[in-house]
C-alpha positions in Angstrom: 144.9 129.0 108.5 141.2 129.0 108.4 139.5 126.5 110.7 136.1 125.4 111.5 134.4 124.7 114.8 132.6 121.3 115.1 128.9 122.0 114.6 126.2 119.5 115.5 123.5 119.3 112.9 120.0 117.8 113.3 118.5 115.6 110.7 119.1 116.8 107.1 116.9 116.9 104.1 114.1 118.7 105.8 111.4 117.4 108.0 110.8 113.7 107.9 107.4 112.4 107.0 105.6 109.1 107.1 104.4 106.7 104.6 102.2 104.0 105.9 98.6 103.5 106.4 96.1 101.0 107.4 95.0 98.6 104.6 91.5 98.6 106.2 89.3 101.6 106.0 89.5 104.2 108.8 86.1 103.1 110.0 87.2 99.5 110.5 90.4 100.2 112.5 89.6 100.9 116.1 91.8 103.1 118.2 92.4 100.1 120.5 93.7 98.0 117.5 96.0 100.8 116.5 97.2 101.2 120.1 97.9 97.5 120.4 99.8 97.5 117.1 102.0 100.3 118.3 102.8 98.3 121.5 103.7 95.2 119.5 105.8 97.1 117.0 107.7 99.5 119.3 110.6 97.1 120.2 111.7 96.9 116.6 112.5 100.6 116.3 116.1 101.8 116.2 117.9 105.1 116.2 120.2 105.7 113.2 123.1 108.1 113.5 125.1 109.0 110.4 128.3 111.0 110.4 129.8 112.8 107.4 133.5 113.9 107.4 135.7 115.6 104.8 138.3 118.3 104.2 137.3 121.2 102.1 139.5 122.3 99.2 139.0 126.0 98.3 139.9 126.5 94.6 140.2 130.3 95.2 143.2 129.9 97.5 144.4 126.5 96.4 144.4 125.3 100.0 142.6 122.5 101.9 140.9 123.3 105.2 139.7 121.4 108.2 139.1 122.0 111.8 141.7 123.8 114.1 143.0 120.5 115.4 143.7 119.3 111.8 140.8 116.9 111.7 138.3 117.0 108.9 135.0 118.9 109.1 132.4 116.6 110.7 128.7 116.7 111.1 126.3 114.1 112.4 122.5 113.7 112.3 119.9 111.3 113.4 116.9 109.5 112.0 114.7 106.4 112.7 114.8 102.9 111.4 113.3 99.5 112.1 114.3 95.9 111.8 112.8 94.1 108.8 114.5 90.7 109.3 115.6 88.6 112.3 119.2 88.7 111.2 119.8 92.5 111.6 118.5 94.1 108.4 117.1 97.6 108.9 115.0 100.0 106.7 115.4 103.7 107.0 115.3 106.8 104.8 118.1 107.3 102.3 118.7 110.9 103.4 119.4 109.5 106.9 121.8 106.7 106.0 122.8 107.2 102.4 123.1 110.9 101.6 124.1 111.8 98.1 127.5 113.3 97.4 125.8 116.6 96.7 124.1 116.5 100.0 127.3 115.7 101.9 129.1 118.6 100.2 126.3 121.0 101.1 126.5 119.9 104.7 130.3 120.2 105.1 130.8 123.3 103.0 128.1 125.0 105.1 130.4 124.3 108.1 133.3 125.8 106.3 131.3 128.9 105.3 130.0 129.4 108.9 133.6 129.3 110.1 134.7 131.9 107.6 131.8 134.1 108.5 132.7 134.1 112.2 136.5 134.4 111.6 137.6 137.9 112.5 140.2 137.8 109.7 137.6 136.8 107.1 134.0 137.7 107.6 133.9 139.0 111.2 130.1 138.8 111.1 129.8 139.2 114.8 131.2 142.7 114.6 128.5 143.7 112.1 125.8 141.6 113.6 124.7 140.1 110.3 126.1 136.5 110.5 123.1 134.7 109.0 122.7 137.3 106.2 126.4 137.0 105.3 126.2 133.1 105.3 123.1 133.2 103.0 124.7 135.6 100.6 127.9 133.6 100.2 126.5 130.1 100.1 126.2 129.7 96.4 129.7 131.0 95.7 131.3 128.7 98.3 129.6 125.7 96.8 130.9 126.6 93.3 134.5 127.2 94.4 135.1 124.2 96.7 135.6 120.4 96.6 135.6 117.8 99.2 138.6 115.5 99.8 138.8 112.4 102.0 135.1 112.3 102.3 133.4 109.5 104.4 129.9 108.7 105.4 129.3 106.1 108.2 126.2 105.0 110.1 125.7 103.4 113.4 122.6 102.0 115.0 121.4 102.4 118.6 118.9 100.0 120.0 116.6 100.6 122.9 118.6 98.5 125.4 121.7 100.7 125.1 122.7 103.2 127.8 125.7 105.0 126.0 126.4 106.2 122.5 129.6 104.2 122.6 127.5 101.0 122.4 126.2 101.8 119.0 126.4 99.0 116.4 128.3 99.7 113.1 126.0 99.5 110.2 126.7 98.5 106.6 124.8 100.1 103.8 123.3 97.3 101.6 120.9 99.1 99.2 119.6 102.6 98.7 117.4 104.6 96.5 118.5 108.2 97.0 116.4 111.2 98.0 114.8 112.5 94.8 113.9 108.9 93.9 112.5 106.7 96.6 114.4 108.0 99.6 114.9 104.6 101.2 117.9 102.6 102.4 118.6 99.2 103.8 121.3 98.8 106.5 122.8 95.6 108.1 124.1 95.2 111.7 125.7 92.2 113.2 122.7 90.9 115.2 120.6 87.8 115.4 117.1 87.3 116.7 116.1 90.9 116.2 112.4 91.9 116.4 110.8 92.3 113.0 108.2 94.6 111.5 106.3 93.2 108.4 105.8 95.3 105.3 102.1 95.6 104.4 100.4 96.2 101.1 100.2 100.0 100.6 98.0 99.6 97.6 95.0 99.0 99.9 95.5 102.3 101.8 92.7 104.7 101.5 92.3 108.4 102.3 91.2 108.9 105.9 92.7 105.6 107.0 94.1 105.8 110.5 97.9 105.2 111.0 100.6 105.5 113.7 104.2 106.7 113.2 106.9 105.5 115.5 110.2 107.2 115.8 112.5 109.7 117.4 111.2 113.3 116.9 113.5 116.1 118.0 116.5 114.0 118.7 119.7 116.1 118.4 123.3 115.2 118.9 123.7 117.5 121.9 121.1 115.3 123.7 123.2 112.1 123.0 126.5 113.2 124.4 127.4 112.0 127.8 125.4 110.3 130.6 122.8 107.7 130.3 120.9 107.9 127.0 118.3 105.2 127.8 115.4 107.7 128.0 116.3 109.2 124.7 116.1 105.8 123.1 112.4 105.3 124.0 110.5 105.9 120.7 107.5 108.1 120.4 104.2 107.1 118.8 102.0 109.6 117.1 98.7 109.0 115.2 96.8 110.6 112.4 95.3 109.8 109.0 96.1 109.6 105.4 95.0 112.8 103.7 95.9 112.2 100.0 97.5 109.9 97.5 100.0 111.6 95.2 102.6 110.7 92.5 106.3 111.6 92.6 107.4 114.6 90.7 110.2 117.2 90.7 107.8 119.6 92.5 107.8 117.5 95.7 111.3 115.9 95.3 110.6 112.4 94.1 111.1 110.5 90.9 108.1 110.3 88.5 105.9 107.3 89.2 106.9 106.9 92.9 103.8 106.6 95.0 103.5 109.2 97.8 101.1 109.2 100.7 100.3 112.5 102.4 99.5 112.5 106.1 98.5 114.8 108.9 100.5 112.9 111.5 102.8 115.2 113.5 106.4 114.4 112.9 109.7 116.3 113.5 113.4 116.1 112.6 114.4 112.6 113.7 111.2 110.8 112.5 112.8 110.4 109.1 112.9 106.7 108.1 110.5 105.7 110.8 107.6 103.3 110.0 104.0 104.3 109.5 101.9 101.3 110.6 98.2 100.3 110.3 96.0 98.6 112.9 97.4 95.2 112.0 100.9 96.4 112.9 102.2 96.2 109.4 104.3 98.9 107.8 102.6 100.7 104.9 105.2 103.4 104.5 108.2 105.3 106.0 108.7 108.9 106.9 110.4 110.9 104.2 109.9 114.7 104.5 107.3 117.3 105.1 106.3 120.8 104.3 105.3 121.4 108.0 104.9 119.4 111.2 101.4 118.4 110.1 101.8 118.1 106.3 104.1 115.2 105.5 104.9 112.8 102.7 105.5 109.1 103.0 107.2 106.6 100.7 104.9 103.6 100.4 105.9 100.1 101.5 105.3 98.7 98.0 108.0 101.1 96.7 110.3 99.9 99.4 109.7 96.2 99.0 111.9 95.8 95.9 114.8 97.5 97.7 114.4 95.1 100.6 114.5 92.1 98.2 117.6 93.4 96.4 119.4 93.6 99.8 118.8 89.8 100.3 116.8 90.5 103.4 113.9 88.2 104.2 111.0 90.1 105.7 109.3 87.5 107.9 108.7 87.1 111.6 111.2 85.0 113.7 111.0 82.9 116.8 111.5 85.9 119.0 108.5 87.6 117.4 106.2 84.6 118.0 107.3 84.5 121.7 106.5 88.2 122.0 103.1 88.0 120.4 102.1 84.9 122.2 103.2 86.4 125.5 101.2 89.6 124.9 98.2 87.5 124.1 98.4 85.7 127.4 99.3 89.0 129.3 96.2 90.8 127.9 94.1 87.8 129.2 95.7 88.2 132.6 97.2 84.8 132.3 100.5 86.0 133.7 102.0 82.7 134.6 101.7 81.5 131.0 103.0 84.9 129.7 106.1 85.2 131.9 108.1 82.2 130.5 107.5 83.3 126.9 108.7 86.9 127.7 111.7 85.5 129.6 112.8 83.2 126.7 112.3 86.1 124.3 114.5 88.5 126.4 117.2 85.8 126.7 117.4 85.4 122.9 118.2 89.0 122.4 118.1 92.0 124.9 117.5 94.3 121.9 113.8 93.1 122.3 113.3 95.4 125.3 109.5 94.8 125.3 110.0 91.2 126.4 112.3 92.1 129.3 109.8 94.8 130.5 106.7 92.6 130.3 108.6 89.6 131.9 108.9 91.8 135.1 105.3 93.0 134.8 103.9 89.5 134.3 105.9 88.1 137.2 104.7 90.9 139.5 101.1 90.0 138.6 101.3 86.3 139.5 98.9 86.8 142.4 96.3 88.2 140.0 96.6 85.4 137.5 93.3 84.4 135.8 94.3 81.0 134.4 91.8 79.2 136.7 89.0 81.3 135.2 90.0 80.2 131.7 90.2 76.6 132.7 86.7 76.7 134.1 85.2 78.5 131.2 83.3 76.5 128.5 84.7 76.5 125.0 84.5 80.0 123.5 81.7 80.8 121.1 84.0 80.8 118.2 85.5 77.5 119.2 82.1 76.0 119.8 81.0 77.1 116.4 84.0 75.5 114.7 83.4 72.3 116.7 79.7 72.1 115.7 80.6 72.8 112.1 83.2 70.0 112.2 80.8 67.5 113.7 78.1 68.4 111.2 80.5 68.2 108.3 81.6 64.7 109.5 78.0 63.5 109.8 77.2 64.8 106.3 80.2 63.1 104.9 79.3 59.8 106.5 75.7 60.0 105.3 76.9 60.6 101.7 79.2 57.6 101.8 76.4 55.4 103.2 73.9 56.6 100.5 76.5 55.9 97.8 77.1 52.4 99.0 73.4 51.6 99.3 72.6 52.9 95.9 75.5 51.0 94.4 74.4 47.7 96.0 70.8 48.2 94.9 71.9 48.9 91.3 74.1 45.7 91.4 71.2 43.6 92.6 68.7 45.0 90.1 71.2 44.4 87.3 71.7 40.8 88.4 67.9 40.1 88.6 67.1 41.6 85.2 70.0 40.0 83.3 68.6 37.3 80.8 70.1 33.9 80.6 72.4 33.4 77.7 70.5 31.6 74.9 72.6 30.6 71.9 71.7 32.4 68.8 71.5 30.1 65.7 74.6 30.5 63.7 76.3 32.6 66.3 79.8 31.7 67.5 80.0 31.1 71.2 82.5 33.2 73.2 84.1 30.0 74.4 83.6 26.5 73.1 81.4 24.4 75.4 82.9 21.3 76.9 82.2 18.2 74.8 80.1 15.7 76.7 80.3 12.3 75.0 77.1 10.4 74.9 76.9 7.4 77.3 77.8 4.2 75.5 74.8 1.9 74.8 74.2 -1.0 77.0 76.1 -4.0 75.7 73.8 -6.6 74.2 73.5 -9.9 76.2 75.5 -12.8 74.8 72.6 -15.1 75.5 68.9 -14.4 75.4 67.1 -13.7 78.5 64.7 -16.6 79.4 61.2 -15.7 78.5 58.7 -15.5 81.3 56.1 -17.4 79.2 58.1 -20.5 78.6 59.8 -22.9 80.9 62.7 -23.6 78.5 63.5 -20.8 76.1 64.6 -21.5 72.6 68.1 -20.2 71.7 68.2 -16.9 69.7 71.1 -15.8 67.5 73.0 -12.7 68.8 72.8 -9.7 66.5 75.5 -7.1 66.9 74.4 -3.4 67.3 75.6 -0.9 64.8 78.6 1.4 65.7 77.7 4.9 66.9 77.8 7.9 64.7 80.0 9.8 67.2 82.8 8.6 69.4 81.5 8.0 72.9 85.0 9.0 74.2 85.8 12.3 72.4 82.7 13.1 70.3 84.5 12.8 66.9 82.2 11.6 64.1 82.9 7.8 63.5 80.8 7.4 60.3 79.8 3.9 61.6 83.4 2.9 62.0 84.3 0.7 64.9 87.5 2.5 65.8 87.7 6.3 66.5 90.2 7.9 64.2 90.9 10.7 66.7 91.3 9.0 70.1 91.5 5.3 69.2 88.3 4.3 71.0 87.2 0.9 69.8 83.5 0.1 69.7 82.6 -3.3 71.2 
């Protein structure tokens, strides 16, 4: 029976490349800003290990082959990923975590072919000294005459706090756009409070913008076996610029219409799927592949965003990210006693955030150098003073406007009252409301006897003459037409 020796493979699909850039122009992004962004983003980086297994059925012999111990052919490779949500969603390249069936077949049939080439009963290439030439000359025929059976593809994720490969977290593939299209995938691990990288807007990226790529260049399976792997899980940061904007095409291995960024950032096998960040720390692309170590192509963040949404991942910072950023702000101001509790709480939430644990120790060790007293004695910063002044001026202007409006309103009201004519009834016009009827006072009652004349000592009697009845009722004003009794109210004239 033919068999095959287990062969460790490095990352497939060629050299990884990078896709992000800084939304600001290169001139506006300082090296210090890019450096600080790299420090903040580094804890969210993970190593992704994918394993392919299958038996190979050779149609020429009608037999199925595996390794000498009866297990299927197996190959593993590594790439980079990063958390995009606080509940364990991860973005990486599709050729790292979701290889196509054709790619899986190529990888495993290659192992079968190599085994045959070295088998003394089949190829015996070592005897002739032309092993690679023999493999190259038979590759096409082996692919045509074989099929895979019991094929599996599984991925695990290693975070920076791990010390052994056995601690790796099983990862579930949620979404993918295969290599040849967008070359991006979304994985999910069972973790909470994971550090998050935010996707930026790649449409603002310009040529010559400065970027950084974070990942695991040169990682191979042989370096992961046995011993403490902590040092291997420390990601590398490389910097460079965007050199060109391109569109996907069959010539460069992407679907038509996919946006591609070319960069001169140095990347190697293992960088695939890693983030390219701008000076704000936002991801503007992921590493896909490259023609050389310094000519690489990136899938833009905007082409990845739809895939992230389809996976139900929510790309936003969590509580652990706020603690980390606030802690770093205090730490950079040398306010170590304020920074340490934030770092400590962050590390307690999830040890995956290795940055918090490391800076908790650094901040605590620097307590004797704490500069909080200096900040307490300082006057309000220029920016704060400016905002305070603007707020006071704004309030004063608002109060003045209100006062002016009130004064003008009152003056207008007084002027209107002073100039308003008194109502004079217009002849023939109907009043708005009938005036109250004021009855005329009744005439004085005539005396029953004449008043004595001042000219005579004994006045002569005078006959009493009754006065005529009024024209209008003294009680209600109703015309009486010289009647003695009002027909309306019953008033009786005396």
